[in-house]
C-alpha positions as CSV (number, residue, x, y, z in Angstrom):
1,M,-38.9,36.0,-46.8
2,N,-40.7,37.0,-43.6
3,L,-40.6,35.1,-40.3
4,E,-43.9,33.2,-41.0
5,E,-42.7,32.1,-44.4
6,T,-39.3,31.1,-43.0
7,I,-41.0,28.9,-40.4
8,K,-43.2,27.2,-43.0
9,R,-40.1,26.5,-45.1
10,M,-38.2,25.0,-42.2
11,E,-41.2,22.8,-41.4
12,L,-41.0,21.3,-44.9
13,L,-37.3,20.8,-44.7
14,S,-37.7,19.1,-41.3
15,K,-39.8,16.5,-43.1
16,Y,-37.0,16.2,-45.8
17,D,-39.5,17.5,-48.4
18,T,-36.7,19.5,-50.1
19,K,-38.2,19.6,-53.6
20,K,-41.5,21.1,-52.4
21,A,-39.7,23.7,-50.2
22,L,-37.5,24.7,-53.2
23,N,-40.5,25.0,-55.6
24,E,-42.6,27.0,-53.1
25,W,-40.1,29.2,-51.5
26,G,-36.9,29.0,-53.6
27,E,-33.4,29.2,-52.0
28,P,-33.1,31.1,-48.7
29,D,-30.8,34.1,-48.6
30,C,-27.9,33.0,-46.4
31,K,-25.5,35.7,-47.7
32,G,-24.0,37.6,-44.7
33,W,-24.8,34.7,-42.3
34,L,-22.0,33.3,-40.2
35,N,-20.4,30.0,-41.1
36,I,-19.6,28.6,-37.6
37,G,-18.8,25.0,-38.5
38,V,-19.1,22.1,-40.9
39,V,-20.9,18.7,-41.0
40,P,-18.7,16.3,-43.0
41,D,-20.2,13.9,-45.6
42,S,-23.8,15.1,-45.1
43,N,-24.7,16.9,-48.4
44,P,-28.2,15.5,-49.5
45,F,-27.6,17.1,-52.9
46,F,-24.2,15.5,-53.5
47,G,-23.8,14.3,-57.1
48,R,-26.5,16.6,-58.5
49,R,-24.2,19.6,-58.8
50,E,-20.6,18.9,-59.5
51,K,-19.4,22.2,-58.1
52,D,-20.7,21.3,-54.6
53,G,-18.7,19.1,-52.2
54,N,-20.0,16.4,-49.9
55,D,-20.0,18.7,-46.8
56,M,-22.7,20.9,-45.4
57,Y,-21.7,24.2,-43.7
58,I,-23.5,25.5,-40.6
59,M,-24.9,29.0,-41.3
60,V,-26.3,31.2,-38.4
61,N,-28.2,34.5,-38.7
62,P,-25.9,36.9,-36.8
63,N,-28.6,39.5,-36.4
64,A,-31.0,37.2,-34.6
65,E,-31.5,37.7,-30.8
66,Q,-29.5,35.1,-28.7
67,I,-32.3,33.7,-26.6
68,D,-32.2,31.1,-23.8
69,D,-34.4,28.7,-25.7
70,M,-31.7,27.3,-28.0
71,S,-34.0,24.8,-29.7
72,T,-36.2,27.7,-31.0
73,F,-33.1,29.7,-32.0
74,R,-31.8,26.8,-34.1
75,Y,-35.2,26.2,-35.6
76,R,-35.5,29.7,-36.8
77,N,-32.0,31.0,-37.4
78,V,-29.8,28.1,-38.4
79,T,-29.6,26.3,-41.8
80,Y,-27.0,24.1,-43.6
81,N,-25.6,25.2,-46.9
82,T,-23.5,23.5,-49.5
83,K,-21.1,26.5,-49.6
84,P,-19.4,28.3,-46.6
85,D,-20.5,31.7,-48.0
86,G,-24.2,30.7,-48.0
87,T,-24.7,30.9,-51.8
88,G,-25.2,27.2,-52.3
89,L,-28.2,24.9,-51.7
90,S,-29.7,24.8,-48.2
91,N,-31.4,22.0,-46.3
92,N,-32.1,20.6,-42.9
93,L,-30.1,17.6,-41.7
94,P,-31.0,14.4,-39.8
95,V,-30.1,14.2,-36.2
96,N,-27.6,11.4,-36.9
97,D,-25.7,13.7,-39.3
98,L,-25.4,16.3,-36.6
99,R,-23.5,13.9,-34.4
100,R,-20.6,14.6,-36.8
101,V,-20.8,18.4,-36.4
102,K,-17.5,20.2,-36.1
103,I,-17.6,23.8,-34.7
104,Y,-14.7,26.0,-35.6
105,P,-12.4,26.8,-32.6
106,E,-13.3,30.6,-32.6
107,Y,-16.9,29.8,-32.0
108,R,-16.7,26.8,-29.6
109,D,-16.8,29.0,-26.4
110,T,-19.6,31.2,-27.7
111,Y,-23.4,31.1,-27.8
112,Y,-23.2,29.5,-31.2
113,G,-20.9,26.8,-29.9
114,D,-23.4,26.1,-27.1
115,L,-26.1,25.5,-29.7
116,F,-24.4,22.3,-30.9
117,L,-22.0,21.3,-28.1
118,G,-24.1,22.1,-25.0
119,K,-23.6,24.7,-22.4
120,R,-20.1,25.1,-20.9
121,K,-19.7,23.5,-17.5
122,G,-17.2,26.0,-16.0
123,E,-16.0,25.3,-12.4
124,Q,-18.6,22.7,-11.8
125,G,-17.2,20.8,-14.8
126,E,-13.8,20.7,-13.2
127,I,-15.2,19.3,-10.0
128,M,-17.1,16.6,-11.9
129,H,-14.0,15.8,-13.9
130,K,-11.9,15.3,-10.7
131,E,-14.6,13.1,-9.2
132,F,-14.7,10.9,-12.3
133,M,-11.0,10.6,-12.6
134,S,-10.8,9.6,-8.9
135,N,-12.9,6.5,-9.8
136,L,-10.5,5.4,-12.5
137,N,-8.0,2.6,-11.6
138,I,-4.9,4.8,-11.8
139,S,-1.4,3.6,-10.8
140,G,1.2,6.3,-11.1
141,D,0.9,7.7,-14.6
142,K,-0.9,4.7,-16.0
143,V,-4.5,3.6,-16.1
144,I,-5.2,-0.2,-15.5
145,L,-7.7,-1.6,-17.9
146,K,-9.4,-5.0,-17.8
147,H,-11.0,-6.7,-20.8
148,D,-13.2,-9.9,-20.3
149,S,-13.4,-12.4,-23.1
150,S,-14.2,-16.0,-23.7
151,V,-11.6,-16.1,-26.4
152,K,-8.0,-17.0,-25.9
153,I,-5.9,-14.2,-27.5
154,T,-2.5,-15.3,-28.5
155,D,-1.0,-12.3,-30.4
156,G,-0.5,-10.2,-27.3
157,V,-2.9,-7.3,-28.2
158,I,-6.6,-6.5,-27.7
159,K,-7.9,-5.3,-31.0
160,K,-11.1,-5.1,-33.0
161,G,-12.6,-8.4,-34.2
162,K,-15.8,-10.2,-34.8
163,T,-18.1,-10.0,-31.7
164,N,-17.6,-13.0,-29.5
165,S,-15.1,-14.7,-31.9
166,Y,-11.9,-12.8,-31.3
167,S,-12.3,-10.1,-28.6
168,N,-15.5,-8.4,-27.4
169,N,-16.6,-5.3,-29.2
170,S,-18.8,-2.3,-28.5
171,D,-20.7,-0.6,-31.3
172,I,-17.7,1.7,-31.5
173,G,-14.2,0.1,-31.4
174,I,-13.5,-2.2,-28.5
175,Y,-14.0,-1.6,-24.8
176,F,-12.3,-2.2,-21.4
177,W,-13.3,-1.8,-17.8
178,G,-11.2,1.0,-16.2
179,S,-12.7,1.6,-12.8
180,K,-11.5,0.8,-9.3
181,K,-14.5,-1.4,-8.9
182,I,-14.4,-5.0,-10.1
183,G,-16.5,-4.8,-13.2
184,S,-17.6,-7.9,-15.0
185,D,-18.5,-7.9,-18.7
186,P,-22.3,-8.4,-19.0
187,S,-22.2,-9.1,-22.7
188,N,-19.6,-11.8,-22.9
189,G,-18.1,-14.8,-21.1
190,Q,-15.6,-14.4,-18.4
191,T,-13.2,-17.2,-19.1
192,Y,-10.2,-14.8,-19.4
193,T,-9.5,-11.3,-18.0
194,Y,-6.9,-9.4,-20.0
195,I,-5.1,-6.7,-18.0
196,C,-3.5,-3.7,-19.9
197,T,-2.0,-0.4,-18.9
198,V,-2.2,2.8,-20.9
199,P,-0.8,6.3,-20.3
200,L,-3.2,8.4,-18.2
201,S,-2.6,11.3,-20.7
202,D,-4.2,9.1,-23.4
203,V,-7.5,8.7,-21.5
204,Y,-10.2,11.3,-22.1
205,D,-13.1,11.8,-19.6
206,F,-16.0,11.6,-22.0
207,E,-18.4,11.4,-19.0
208,T,-17.7,15.1,-18.1
209,N,-16.8,15.9,-21.7
210,L,-15.1,19.3,-21.0
211,E,-14.2,19.5,-24.7
212,R,-17.9,19.1,-25.5
213,F,-17.7,16.5,-28.3
214,P,-21.2,16.0,-29.8
215,S,-20.7,12.2,-29.9
216,L,-18.4,9.4,-28.6
217,D,-17.2,8.5,-32.0
218,Q,-16.0,12.1,-32.6
219,A,-14.2,12.1,-29.3
220,M,-12.5,8.9,-30.2
221,Q,-11.1,10.5,-33.3
222,E,-9.3,13.0,-31.1
223,H,-8.4,10.8,-28.2
224,K,-7.0,7.3,-28.1
225,Y,-9.2,6.2,-25.1
226,C,-12.5,7.6,-24.0
227,A,-13.9,6.8,-20.6
228,Q,-17.5,7.0,-19.3
229,Y,-19.8,5.3,-16.8
230,W,-21.4,2.1,-18.1
231,N,-24.8,3.0,-16.6
232,K,-26.6,6.3,-16.4
233,D,-27.0,6.0,-12.6
234,K,-23.2,5.9,-12.3
235,S,-23.3,2.9,-10.0
236,N,-21.5,0.5,-12.2
237,A,-18.0,0.2,-13.7
238,I,-16.4,2.7,-16.0
239,V,-16.1,1.6,-19.6
240,V,-13.2,2.8,-21.8
241,N,-13.7,2.7,-25.6
242,T,-10.9,2.8,-28.1
243,F,-9.9,2.1,-31.7
244,S,-6.3,1.4,-30.7
245,R,-4.6,-1.9,-30.6
246,T,-3.7,-2.3,-26.9
247,P,-0.8,-4.5,-25.7
248,I,-1.7,-7.1,-23.0
249,Q,0.4,-7.0,-19.8
250,A,-1.1,-10.0,-17.9
251,I,-3.8,-12.6,-18.3
252,R,-5.9,-14.3,-15.7
253,D,-7.6,-17.6,-16.4
254,N,-10.8,-17.4,-14.4
255,T,-11.4,-21.1,-14.6
256,N,-8.3,-22.0,-12.5
257,G,-7.0,-18.7,-11.1
258,K,-3.7,-18.9,-12.9
259,V,-2.0,-15.8,-14.2
260,Y,0.1,-15.5,-17.4
261,N,2.1,-12.9,-19.3
262,A,1.1,-11.9,-22.8
263,N,2.9,-14.9,-24.3
264,W,0.8,-17.3,-22.1
265,E,3.8,-18.1,-19.9
266,E,2.6,-18.8,-16.3
267,I,3.6,-16.2,-13.8
268,D,4.6,-17.6,-10.4
269,M,2.3,-15.6,-8.1
270,Q,4.1,-17.1,-5.1
271,V,7.1,-15.0,-6.0
272,E,5.1,-11.8,-6.7
273,S,3.0,-12.0,-3.6
274,K,5.7,-12.7,-1.0
275,K,4.8,-11.1,2.3
276,P,7.6,-10.3,4.6
277,K,8.1,-12.4,7.8
278,G,8.8,-10.4,10.9
279,N,9.1,-6.6,11.2
280,F,11.6,-3.7,11.6
281,I,10.8,-2.7,15.2
282,N,14.2,-3.9,16.3
283,E,15.8,-1.1,14.2
284,Y,14.7,1.4,16.9
285,K,13.8,-0.9,19.7
286,P,16.6,-3.6,20.0
287,N,15.8,-6.9,21.5
288,T,12.1,-6.5,21.0
289,C,9.9,-9.6,21.7
290,N,7.4,-8.6,18.9
291,K,7.9,-11.1,16.1
292,A,4.6,-10.4,14.3
293,D,4.6,-9.8,10.6
294,L,4.4,-6.4,8.9
295,V,0.8,-5.2,8.1
296,S,-0.2,-4.3,4.6
297,I,-1.5,-0.7,4.4
298,N,-4.3,-2.0,2.1
299,E,-5.9,-3.7,5.1
300,V,-8.8,-1.7,6.3
301,N,-7.4,-1.0,9.8
302,A,-4.0,0.3,8.5
303,K,-5.5,2.3,5.7
304,S,-8.1,4.0,8.0
305,M,-5.4,4.7,10.6
306,L,-3.2,6.5,8.1
307,Q,-6.1,8.5,6.7
308,R,-7.5,9.4,10.1
309,H,-4.3,10.7,11.5
310,G,-3.2,12.3,8.2
311,D,-6.4,14.3,7.6
312,S,-4.7,17.6,8.7
313,G,-1.7,17.0,6.4
314,F,1.6,15.1,6.6
315,I,5.0,14.7,5.1
316,V,6.9,11.5,4.1
317,I,10.7,11.4,4.3
318,S,13.4,8.7,4.5
319,P,16.7,8.9,6.3
320,C,18.2,6.1,4.2
321,R,20.7,6.3,1.3
322,G,22.5,3.9,-1.0
323,F,26.0,2.5,-1.3
324,A,27.5,5.4,-3.3
325,D,26.5,8.0,-0.6
326,F,28.8,6.2,1.9
327,K,31.5,5.2,-0.7
328,L,30.8,1.5,-0.2
329,D,31.6,-1.1,-2.9
330,P,28.4,-3.0,-3.7
331,N,30.5,-6.0,-4.8
332,D,32.1,-6.3,-1.3
333,P,30.2,-9.0,0.7
334,Q,30.5,-6.9,3.8
335,S,29.2,-3.7,2.3
336,K,25.5,-4.7,2.5
337,Q,25.9,-5.3,6.3
338,K,27.7,-2.0,6.7
339,L,25.0,-0.1,4.7
340,S,22.3,-1.7,6.9
341,E,24.1,-0.6,10.1
342,I,24.5,2.9,8.8
343,N,20.9,3.3,7.8
344,N,19.6,1.7,11.0
345,Q,21.5,4.4,12.9
346,R,20.1,7.1,10.7
347,V,16.6,5.6,11.4
348,R,17.1,5.9,15.1
349,E,18.5,9.4,14.8
350,M,15.5,10.6,12.8
351,I,13.1,9.1,15.3
352,Q,14.8,11.1,18.1
353,Q,14.5,14.3,16.0
354,I,10.8,13.6,15.4
355,K,10.3,12.9,19.1
356,H,11.9,16.2,20.1
357,S,9.9,18.1,17.5
358,G,6.7,17.0,19.2
359,Y,5.1,15.5,16.0
360,S,3.6,12.1,15.8
361,Y,4.7,9.6,13.1
362,T,4.3,6.1,11.6
363,P,7.2,4.1,10.1
364,V,6.2,2.9,6.6
365,Y,8.0,0.4,4.4
366,G,7.9,-0.1,0.6
367,G,8.4,-3.7,-0.4
368,F,10.3,-4.7,-3.6
369,I,11.6,-7.9,-5.1
370,E,14.9,-7.4,-6.8
371,N,16.1,-9.7,-9.7
372,A,12.9,-11.9,-9.4
373,G,13.4,-15.4,-10.8
374,T,17.2,-15.3,-10.6
375,E,19.8,-16.6,-8.2
376,D,20.1,-13.0,-6.9
377,E,16.4,-12.6,-6.0
378,E,16.0,-10.6,-2.9
379,N,13.2,-8.9,-0.9
380,V,14.1,-5.2,-0.2
381,Y,12.3,-2.7,1.9
382,E,12.6,1.0,1.6
383,R,12.1,2.7,5.0
384,S,10.4,6.1,5.4
385,F,8.4,8.0,8.0
386,V,4.9,9.5,7.7
387,I,5.1,12.6,10.0
388,Y,1.7,13.9,10.8
389,N,0.7,17.5,11.2
390,K,-0.4,16.7,14.7
391,R,1.3,17.0,18.1
392,R,1.5,14.1,20.4
393,D,-1.2,15.7,22.6
394,G,-3.6,15.5,19.6
395,S,-3.6,19.2,18.7
396,E,-3.2,20.2,15.0
397,G,0.1,21.8,14.0
398,D,1.1,24.4,11.5
399,I,1.6,22.8,8.1
400,K,4.2,25.5,7.2
401,K,6.3,24.6,10.2
402,L,6.0,20.9,9.4
403,I,7.2,21.6,5.8
404,D,10.2,23.6,7.3
405,F,10.9,20.6,9.5
406,G,10.8,18.3,6.5
407,Q,13.1,20.6,4.6
408,A,15.7,20.6,7.4
409,L,15.6,16.8,7.6
410,A,16.0,16.5,3.8
411,Q,19.1,18.7,4.0
412,Q,20.6,16.8,7.0
413,Y,20.0,13.3,5.4
414,N,20.9,14.4,1.9
415,Q,17.5,13.6,0.4
416,D,16.8,15.3,-3.0
417,S,13.2,15.8,-1.9
418,F,10.4,14.8,0.4
419,L,6.7,14.4,-0.1
420,V,4.1,16.9,1.3
421,K,0.3,16.4,1.5
422,A,-1.5,19.5,3.0
423,R,-5.2,19.4,3.7
424,G,-7.2,20.1,0.6
425,E,-4.2,20.2,-1.7
426,K,-2.6,17.9,-4.1
427,P,0.4,15.9,-2.9
428,K,3.8,17.2,-4.1
429,Y,7.5,16.7,-3.9
430,I,9.4,19.6,-2.3
431,T,13.2,19.8,-2.7
432,Q,15.6,20.4,0.2
433,N,15.8,24.0,-1.1
434,G,12.1,24.5,-0.7
435,D,11.1,24.4,-4.4
436,V,8.2,22.3,-5.7
437,D,9.8,19.5,-7.7
438,M,6.6,17.7,-8.9
439,E,2.9,17.7,-8.1
440,F,0.6,14.6,-8.2
441,S,-2.7,14.7,-9.9
442,G,-5.8,14.5,-7.6
443,N,-6.3,15.0,-3.9
444,T,-5.3,11.5,-2.9
445,S,-4.2,9.8,0.4
446,F,-0.8,8.3,1.1
447,N,-2.2,4.9,0.5
448,D,-3.0,5.9,-3.1
449,F,0.4,7.2,-4.2
450,S,2.7,5.0,-2.0
451,Q,3.8,2.9,-4.9
452,E,5.0,5.9,-6.9
453,Y,6.7,7.4,-3.8
454,F,8.6,4.2,-2.9
455,T,9.5,3.5,-6.5
456,D,11.2,6.9,-6.8
457,L,12.9,6.4,-3.5
458,H,14.2,2.9,-4.5
459,K,15.6,4.4,-7.8
460,N,17.5,7.0,-5.8
461,T,19.1,4.5,-3.4
462,D,20.3,2.5,-6.4
463,K,22.4,5.4,-7.8
464,Y,25.6,3.4,-7.1
465,A,24.8,1.3,-10.2
466,K,25.9,4.0,-12.5
467,D,29.0,4.9,-10.4
468,N,30.3,1.4,-10.7
469,N,29.4,0.7,-14.4
470,R,26.9,-1.7,-13.2
471,K,23.5,-2.5,-14.8
472,P,20.6,-1.1,-12.8
473,T,19.0,-3.7,-10.5
474,R,15.7,-5.1,-11.9
475,F,13.0,-4.6,-9.3
476,S,9.2,-4.7,-9.0
477,Y,7.1,-3.0,-6.4
478,V,5.1,-5.4,-4.2
479,E,3.2,-3.5,-1.5
480,S,3.6,-1.0,1.3
481,Y,3.6,-2.0,5.0
482,I,3.6,-0.7,8.5
483,N,4.8,-2.3,11.7
484,P,2.4,-4.6,13.7
485,A,0.6,-3.6,16.8
486,P,2.5,-3.8,20.2
487,Q,2.4,-7.2,21.8
488,C,2.8,-6.1,25.4
489,Y,2.3,-3.1,27.6
490,S,6.0,-2.1,27.9
491,E,6.4,-2.1,24.1
492,R,3.2,0.0,23.7
493,H,4.5,2.5,26.3
494,I,7.9,3.0,24.7
495,R,6.6,3.3,21.2
496,S,3.9,5.7,22.3
497,L,6.4,7.9,24.2
498,N,8.4,8.3,21.0
499,G,5.3,9.7,19.3
500,E,4.6,6.6,17.1
501,I,1.1,6.1,15.8
502,F,0.6,2.3,15.5
503,L,-2.2,-0.3,15.2
504,T,-3.9,-1.6,18.2
505,E,-5.9,-4.8,18.7
506,T,-8.6,-2.8,20.3
507,S,-9.1,-0.7,17.1
508,R,-9.4,-3.8,15.0
509,R,-11.9,-5.4,17.4
510,Q,-13.9,-2.2,17.7
511,K,-14.0,-1.6,14.0
512,A,-15.3,-5.1,13.3
513,Q,-17.8,-4.9,16.1
514,Q,-19.0,-1.5,14.8
515,A,-19.5,-3.0,11.4
516,V,-21.6,-6.0,12.4
517,N,-23.6,-3.8,14.8
518,G,-24.3,-1.2,12.2
519,K,-22.3,1.5,14.0
520,L,-19.3,2.0,11.6
521,S,-19.6,5.4,10.0
522,N,-19.3,5.7,6.2
523,L,-20.1,2.0,5.8
524,K,-22.8,1.4,3.2
525,S,-22.4,-2.3,2.8
526,F,-20.1,-5.2,3.4
527,A,-19.8,-8.8,2.3
528,I,-18.4,-11.9,3.9
529,L,-17.0,-14.5,1.6
530,T,-14.2,-16.9,1.0
531,S,-12.2,-18.5,-1.8
532,D,-11.7,-21.8,-0.1
533,N,-13.3,-25.1,-1.2
534,P,-15.3,-24.1,-4.3
535,M,-18.9,-25.4,-4.2
536,G,-18.2,-26.9,-0.8
537,K,-15.8,-29.5,-2.1
538,K,-12.7,-29.9,0.0
539,L,-9.4,-28.8,-1.6
540,S,-5.9,-29.3,-0.2
541,S,-4.4,-26.6,2.0
542,S,-2.0,-25.6,-0.8
543,E,-4.9,-25.2,-3.3
544,N,-6.9,-23.1,-0.9
545,A,-3.9,-21.0,-0.2
546,S,-3.4,-20.3,-3.9
547,N,-7.1,-19.3,-4.2
548,Y,-6.8,-17.0,-1.2
549,E,-3.7,-15.3,-2.6
550,S,-5.6,-14.8,-5.9
551,L,-8.6,-13.3,-4.0
552,M,-6.2,-10.9,-2.1
553,K,-4.8,-9.7,-5.5
554,D,-8.3,-9.1,-6.9
555,L,-9.3,-7.0,-3.8
556,K,-6.1,-4.9,-4.0
557,L,-6.5,-4.5,-7.8
558,G,-10.1,-3.3,-7.1
559,N,-8.9,-1.0,-4.3
560,F,-11.3,-2.5,-1.8
561,L,-10.9,-2.2,1.9
562,Y,-11.0,-5.6,3.5
563,F,-10.3,-7.4,6.7
564,P,-9.2,-11.1,6.9
565,V,-11.2,-13.3,9.2
566,K,-11.4,-17.0,10.0
567,G,-14.5,-19.2,10.1
568,K,-15.0,-22.6,11.6
569,Y,-17.8,-24.8,10.3
570,N,-16.4,-28.2,11.3
571,D,-13.4,-27.1,9.1
572,I,-11.2,-24.0,9.2
573,E,-12.2,-21.5,6.5
574,H,-10.3,-18.4,5.5
575,S,-12.7,-15.5,4.7
576,V,-12.7,-11.8,4.3
577,I,-15.0,-9.0,5.3
578,I,-15.0,-6.6,2.3
579,Y,-16.2,-3.1,3.1
580,N,-18.3,-0.9,0.9
581,I,-18.7,-3.4,-1.9
582,S,-21.7,-3.5,-4.3
583,L,-23.8,-6.6,-4.5
584,D,-22.8,-7.0,-8.2
585,D,-19.1,-7.0,-7.2
586,A,-19.7,-9.4,-4.3
587,I,-21.6,-11.8,-6.6
588,Y,-18.8,-11.4,-9.2
589,L,-16.2,-12.5,-6.7
590,G,-18.5,-15.4,-5.6
591,D,-18.8,-16.5,-9.2
592,T,-15.1,-16.0,-9.9
593,Y,-14.1,-18.4,-7.0
594,N,-17.1,-20.7,-7.7
595,Q,-18.5,-20.3,-4.2
596,E,-21.6,-22.1,-3.0
597,S,-22.7,-19.0,-1.1
598,I,-21.8,-15.5,0.0
599,I,-23.2,-13.2,2.7
600,Y,-24.2,-9.6,1.8
601,C,-24.8,-7.2,4.6
602,I,-26.5,-3.8,4.6
603,P,-26.0,-1.7,7.7
604,N,-28.6,0.8,9.0
605,L,-26.7,3.5,10.9
606,Q,-29.9,5.2,12.1
607,N,-31.0,2.3,14.3
608,S,-27.6,0.6,14.6
609,S,-28.6,-2.7,12.9
610,V,-27.5,-4.8,10.0
611,H,-29.6,-6.7,7.4
612,Y,-27.9,-10.0,6.5
613,E,-28.6,-11.7,3.2
614,Y,-27.6,-15.3,2.4
615,W,-27.0,-15.7,-1.4
616,E,-26.7,-19.3,-2.5
617,R,-26.5,-21.2,-5.8
618,S,-28.7,-24.3,-6.2
619,A,-26.0,-26.2,-8.2
620,E,-22.7,-25.6,-9.9
621,G,-23.1,-23.2,-12.8
622,K,-26.3,-21.8,-11.5
623,P,-26.5,-18.1,-10.5
624,L,-26.3,-17.0,-6.9
625,R,-29.8,-16.1,-5.5
626,K,-31.0,-14.7,-2.2
627,T,-32.5,-17.4,-0.1
628,I,-32.5,-16.3,3.5
629,E,-32.5,-13.0,5.3
630,R,-31.8,-12.1,9.0
631,D,-31.6,-8.8,10.9
632,E,-29.3,-10.0,13.8
633,Y,-26.3,-12.1,14.6
634,V,-25.5,-14.4,17.5
635,D,-22.6,-13.8,19.8
636,A,-20.5,-16.9,19.4
637,T,-17.6,-15.9,21.6
638,N,-17.7,-19.0,23.7
639,D,-18.6,-21.4,20.9
640,K,-16.2,-24.1,19.7
641,D,-17.7,-24.5,16.3
642,M,-20.1,-22.8,13.8
643,F,-18.7,-19.2,14.0
644,T,-16.8,-16.5,12.1
645,Q,-13.9,-15.2,14.2
646,I,-13.1,-11.5,13.7
647,S,-10.5,-11.2,16.4
648,R,-9.2,-13.3,19.3
649,K,-12.1,-12.6,21.6
650,F,-14.9,-11.7,19.1
651,K,-16.8,-14.4,17.2
652,I,-20.2,-14.2,15.6
653,R,-22.7,-16.5,13.9
654,I,-25.5,-15.3,11.7
655,P,-28.5,-17.5,12.4
656,F,-29.3,-18.6,8.8
657,F,-29.6,-22.2,9.8
658,E,-31.5,-22.7,13.1
659,N,-32.3,-25.9,14.9
660,I,-29.6,-27.9,13.1
661,E,-29.4,-30.3,16.1
662,K,-33.0,-31.5,15.4
663,V,-32.2,-32.6,11.9
664,C,-30.8,-36.0,12.4
665,T,-33.9,-37.2,14.2
666,F,-36.2,-36.3,11.4
667,I,-34.2,-37.1,8.2
668,K,-35.2,-40.7,7.7
669,S,-38.9,-40.0,8.2
670,R,-38.9,-37.1,5.7
671,M,-36.7,-38.6,3.0
672,K,-39.6,-39.6,0.7
673,T,-41.0,-36.0,0.7
674,V,-37.8,-34.0,0.2
675,N,-36.6,-33.0,-3.3
676,N,-33.2,-34.6,-4.1
677,A,-33.3,-36.2,-0.6
678,E,-30.9,-39.0,-1.4
679,K,-28.3,-36.6,-2.9
680,L,-28.6,-34.2,0.0
681,L,-28.3,-37.1,2.5
682,N,-25.2,-38.5,0.8
683,E,-23.5,-35.1,0.6
684,S,-24.4,-34.3,4.2
685,M,-22.4,-37.4,5.3
686,S,-19.5,-37.4,2.8
687,N,-16.0,-36.4,3.9
688,K,-15.4,-35.0,0.4
689,Y,-17.4,-31.9,1.4
690,T,-16.8,-29.2,3.9
691,G,-18.6,-29.1,7.3
692,K,-20.4,-25.9,6.1
693,H,-21.7,-27.7,3.0
694,K,-22.9,-30.7,5.0
695,M,-24.6,-28.4,7.4
696,I,-26.5,-26.7,4.6
697,C,-27.6,-30.1,3.2
698,R,-28.9,-31.1,6.6
699,Y,-30.8,-27.8,6.9
700,K,-32.5,-28.4,3.5
701,L,-33.4,-31.9,4.5
702,Y,-35.0,-30.6,7.6
703,T,-36.9,-27.6,6.2
704,Q,-38.3,-29.0,3.0
705,K,-41.6,-31.0,3.4
């Protein structure tokens, strides 16, 4: 059969006119062609000839020129045969059948593999893979998955069921949200959010698809969990598909903010979210007057400080050890005090050594709760130092010399290993002998892997448990902290002389001012919102505090940078500025906490301005919609009311509601022409609502005609 006849025959087969093709041209001669793979369960002749199976084998003409136009090559030089040696019946196959194609391993990384699996990505694929994995919500060696559903699941697992009756399904299996962003489920209710964790090794990056599966369902046959972006523009959450039954770790009821375990037993979030009172400055500066609380490294100012000073590399090491290292009996009531005194002395000694080395540093503390819910419950803090690859004069040091310094400290303080993060390299543990003990995945910051580091450290300091035939202490990681900013000049001077890098009030104020003035680099958007007083209805201080703690946990779970602020609109309001948050996520949080309004802000770095948008819902249950826009804020530093306070001396007010003072004069004369005037008037005067809500009601009465 010549080329022209072959093409005509293939055209008939492409129209599935198999009978006409066989009558006119007969069987093609596929003998000697390569069998490079198989398409299971796709034989159109199945049942007509008992000697043939239900699979079709992919046959390729080995003598054909391998051209760049792969579609043309497949059209002319590929057919599908009922036998792997090419002696059976041949036919074309529908596109849907080709989604099940399986290419033999020896041909996957060849031109023939590229015909069906797409071109190999090479180094660019590895870069794409790292970028995608960095957007997954990874904690240690686990991936945190969220599943939204309107159904109450009582058997402790997320599994396949009828859509919207058991647990939400995709076309293939079930799906979760697995990104750092707060993703909401657009196809189902959001009554409950089920949180699960799965091993990182079980999650396949189908977005990059380095193994080149032709379809998602085939990838899911090889991997338990397959992750990809929800939208093609990659701006939304990551969706993770699976066939696997996935155990539930925690459940959040979005109607009341309560959190439960898999058995629907309420978890006391007050225990889990305990923030330490005071700080540890007195460990190296006795009799300090600074009584401020430790600062979470998730707060935007602390996180940016660590990343800014650590950009040239750093090491993390602790001088502290446990009871067994000093031959102390943990059952002796005085041993804990002795251990504290010994470790405090070691902290002071390490600070002096760092000072003499010329490096700068920041003390960092990993917070744990031991034996939660028992009489022995206790807050414990593991102390370490981030030592930067920078001299106190600001010059960059030699990372090799810093590693040697860390190795010497590890030997002196009997630490098994210390953590090293060099610029452009993965974080890794190095032993006191200089060997690499373990390497982290990804090029992450200290903030990202602090939980794993402090958990390993805490396990090491608890080694006495085995020495005394004692059960290991039950503990749970809470958060990592740094010391607060200096409270006076003398404290600032002493801490600075020692080489400590610390927070300053100035940096906080400057960062906030830069944000609202459109001058904060790498800032694409920010939102201002609160969890207090849903729909403007006053709640008790304890109820508002509970909502605020829940909001903080959501922000940390989503890995958002945020900065707590206070507002005063007749009443005190606890709000947050959330940096680089998408509008969808800001609206999701506003919906989650049933807020009457949120403010979404888009900075313009080119002309140092910010576009402020006021998003409001007309009534409870209605969606948030943009109602007012402004391109400026008002300096409210000297005002006593109607402001958002970012620091002690910096207040702003966004002028969404102008001329409020004039409202009262006109309300009665306009009542007959304003929609819902009586309702608005009553709410504007009722003490059941917040001052901000009453102000909005007055504004509507004034502006509507």
